[in-house]
N, C-alpha and C positions, 0 to 999 in steps of 0.2 A: 420363734415367736413366744412372747409372754402373754398369756391370757389373763384377763381380769373381769370379774363379774361386778357390773355396776347396777345400782338399784334406782338411779335417777338420772335424767337427761343432764342435769347441771354438772354431773361428774365427768362428762366429756366435753372438751372444748368445741363450741359450735363452729368456729372458724376452721379448725383442724378437720372436723367431720365433714364439713361441706367441701373443703378442699379435696379430701380424699374422694368424695362422691364424684366430683368433676372428672376424675381419672378412673372411676369404677367401671366394672363390667356392665352395670345398668346405672344410667344417670337419669333419674326421673324426679320430678318435684315431690312425690310422695315419700322419698327417702331423705329429704333435706331435714337437717336437725330441727328447724322450727316447725315444720309439718309434723314430724313424729312426735314432738313435744306437745303440740296442740292436740293431736289425735289421742295420745295417752291421757292427757288431762281430762278429756271427756269420754274416753273409752269408746271411741267410734260412735259417739252420739248415743251411748247407752247400749251399744251392742254386746258389751262384755261387762256383766255385773260383778263377777268375781275372776280376778286376773292378777298375776304376779309379774311385775316387769323383771325381765331377764336380759339385760344389755351385756353382751359379752364383746369386749374390745381386745384386740391383739396390738401388741407393741414390739417394735424392733428398735433397740437402742433409744428407748423413751419416745420414739416417734409413732403416731398411730399408723397402723398398717392394715387393719381390717376391723369391721363392726359387724356383729350380728344382732340386729334389733329384734329381740324375741320377747315373748311373754308366755307364762304358763297358765293354762285354763283347762277346764273340762270341755271337751268337744266331741260329739257323737260317741259318747260313752267311753272316752279314752282320756288319760292325762296327757295332754299334748303340749308340745312347744310350738307356738305359732309365730309367724312373722308379725312384727308390730305394724299395725295398719290394717290387718285382716278383719273382716273380709269384705264388708259391704261397700265402703266408700273410697278405698285406696286402690286405683286401678292397676298400678304396677308396683311390685315389691321384690326385694332381693336382698342378698348380702351386699355389703359395701366393701369392696376390695379391688385392687388392680388386677388385671388379667394375669400378669406374671407372678403373682403371689396367690392366685385364687385357689389352686389345687392344694397347696401347703396350708392355707388358711382353713379350708374346709376340713381337711384331715385333722389338723390340730383342734379345731373347734369341736368336732365330735368326740375326740378323746377327752377334752376338757369337760364337755357336757356329761359324758358317760361316767366320769370320775367325781364330778362336783357334788357336794352336799346339797346345793340349792340349784334349781328347784328339786325337790325330792320326788321320787317314784314316778317320773314321767316315762311313758312307754311308747311314744311315737313323736315324730316330727311331722307336722301337717302344714305344709306351706302353700299357700294360695298366691295367685296372681303373679307368678314367675313368668317372665317373657319367654316366649317359645325359643328365642335365640340365646337364652342365658346358659353359660357354662354350668351353672349351679345344678341344672337338671342332670347332666352326665356325671358331674362329681358326686352327687348324692347317690346315684345309681351304682357307681363304682365302689364307693365307701360302704354302701349297704351290702354289696356282695362280699367285700372283704371281711365284714364283720359278722356275717351270717344273718343280717337283718333282711326283712322283706322289704321290697320297694314296689310302690304303686305309683303310676303316673297317668293323668288323664288331661284331655283338653278341657279347660274350664269355661272359657268365654272367648268369642271373637272380639278383637280390637281393631276395627276398620280405620284406615288412614288414607290420606291423599298426599302423594308426593308433589311438591311444588318445584317447578323448575325455571320460573322466570316470571313473565307477565301473566296477567289475568287472562288475556286472550289466548295465551299458550295453554293455561289450564283448561279454559272452555273448549279449546279444540280437541281435547282428549275425553270430553264427556259426551255421552250419547246425544245424538242430534236433537231428539225430542226434548230431552232435559235441557239442553243448552238454550233452545227456544223458550222453554218455561222460565228458566232463570232470568233471561232478558225481558220476557214479557211481564213478569210479576214485578220486577224492580221498576221498570218503566211505568207500569200501572200505579204503583205507590208514588212515584216521583211526580206523575202528572195528575194525581188525585185532587190537587188543590187543597189538601188538608195539612199542610205545613209539615210534611214528613222530613225528618232528618235523623241521622243516627250519629252517636259520639261515643268515645271512650271516656268513662268517668275519671275525673280528676281526684276522686276520693278525698276531697277536702273535709267532708263530714263522712267518716267512715261507717258510723252507725246508721245514719240516714240512708246512704247509698246501698248498704247491706240490706236494710229493711225493704228498700224499694225493689231490690232483686228477689228477695224471698217472697214478697207479696206477689210478684209476677209468677214465680214458681207454683204459687198455691192455686193458681187458676186451673191447674191440671189436678184431677181428683187424686190420682195415685201420688203425686208429689205432695199434695196437701196432707195426705195420710203419712208419708214419709217424714215431713217436717213436724214430727212431734217436738215438745219443748226441748228435750235433750239433744235432738238433732239440730234444731235451730241454734242452739248454743254452740254445738260442734261446728256447723257450717259458718257461723260468724267468726269463730276463733281461727278457722282455716283462712277465711277471706282476710282477716286482719294480719295474720302471719305472712301471707302471701304479699299483701300490700307493703307491709313494713320492710320486707326483705327484697322488693323490687321485681317479683315475678307475677303480679296480678294483672290480668287484662279483663276488665269488666265493661261491656258496652251495652248501651241502651238505644232503642229505637222509639222515636216520638211521633205522634200524629194527633191532630186536634188538641194540641197542648198537653197531651198526657203521654207517659211512658207506656208503650204498648207491648214491648218485647225486651228482652235482655239475654245476654249470653255471658257466662262466666268461663273464662279460659285462664290457663296459665301460659305465660310467655317465658319460656325457659329452654335453654339449650338450642336456640335457633329454631324452635318449633312453637306452634300453638297447640296446646292440649286442651280439648273441648270438655270441660268438667261437667257443666249443667247449663240449663237454659229455662226461660219462663216466657209465656205468651198469654196476653190478655185475649180470651176467646171471643170477646165482644167486638173485636176488630178483625176477625178472620177473613173479611171480605178483602182485606189489604195484604193477606198472606205475610204477616209480619215476621214469622219465624223463618220462612224461606228467604225473604229479603235480607234480614239481618245476617243470616249465614252467608249469603252472597257477598254482602259488604264485608264481612269478617275475612272471607277467603281472598277478596280482592285486596284488602289491607295487607294480609299476610304475603301475598305475592309482590305487592309494591314495596314491602319492607324486608324483602329477602329472606323470608322464613323458609325453611327447607321442607316443611311438612305441616300438614293439619292432622292431628290424631283425635279421632272421634272417641277413642278409648272404648271401654267395655260396652257391648250391646250390639245387637243386630237389627236395630230399627231400619225399616225400608228406606227412609229418606237418606240415609248415609250412603247407601249404594247408588242411589239416583243421582247424588252429587259426585259419583265417581270414585268412591272409596273401595279399597280392596282389603281383604282380611289378613291380619296377623292374629296371633292367639296368645292368651296367657294360660298358663298350666297350673295344675294342682299336683304336687309331689308329696308322697307320704313314705316315710321310713318307719316300719313297725319293728321295735326294738325286741331282741331276744334276750330274755333274762339268763 
């Protein structure tokens, strides 16, 4: 493999990048070219003030064979190479490479990074949000041992998910009996409230207006309002636009009394729904809008043959009440020996 350091996303063809991703060891929306580009443009909503983009691509006979989307930054007192997208808002990250080329790519990548003039003086790889099933974990551990580097690995966050196997009734049959009753009771109460309740998937004809409607609902939650500082609002808007323009946005709203009272922002990608964020108007809590909209979302996913609903990072209780089980994302660190 021939390794090349790129300093801008425009230097790698988006179609080739995404085609490789579709066959990669981890195929997640956070690794798509347009997401990565949008994330870098806003540095994760201001999460990283000083960072140097370090895109390393490997080629075989002029064809893209692997991508390591990295950046260099100071992190926890070290000069680190991080996965682009780290840490706060990108739930799954990894190298982009096919399984059969993975070990070769990782070995060559570390050789290249150790010998390259840029970025200078890095002393660790600190990679967050690697899926617990990723071969990158074992590859880093083996390469660190071979090079005399220290390797540290920890479970970073749970990523609960629901496997979907057919009809909505089949899904409900696997949920705790009490929870199944609650789902049916709350959706029925909403539908029989006489308040004009309806849910719909946004057509995004006015991207800015639909985005603003979603962010406004997010802000009804105090922690989310604090999260949506100006830089993060711009970041979230860029992600929503990128997902919409590239065909994997799934943004739904719930209405009652002629108002939008809940919203959920998902990514419809790789036969799964990825639950990214949500917002609820607390003035309508008597209608349980968050629960109802999630139930409608799961019903849609079942009826449209999606194989999974991924709640992504976080161990909020409601996820498990809807029947989710845990997977995890990991943090892996290689401390370089000089």
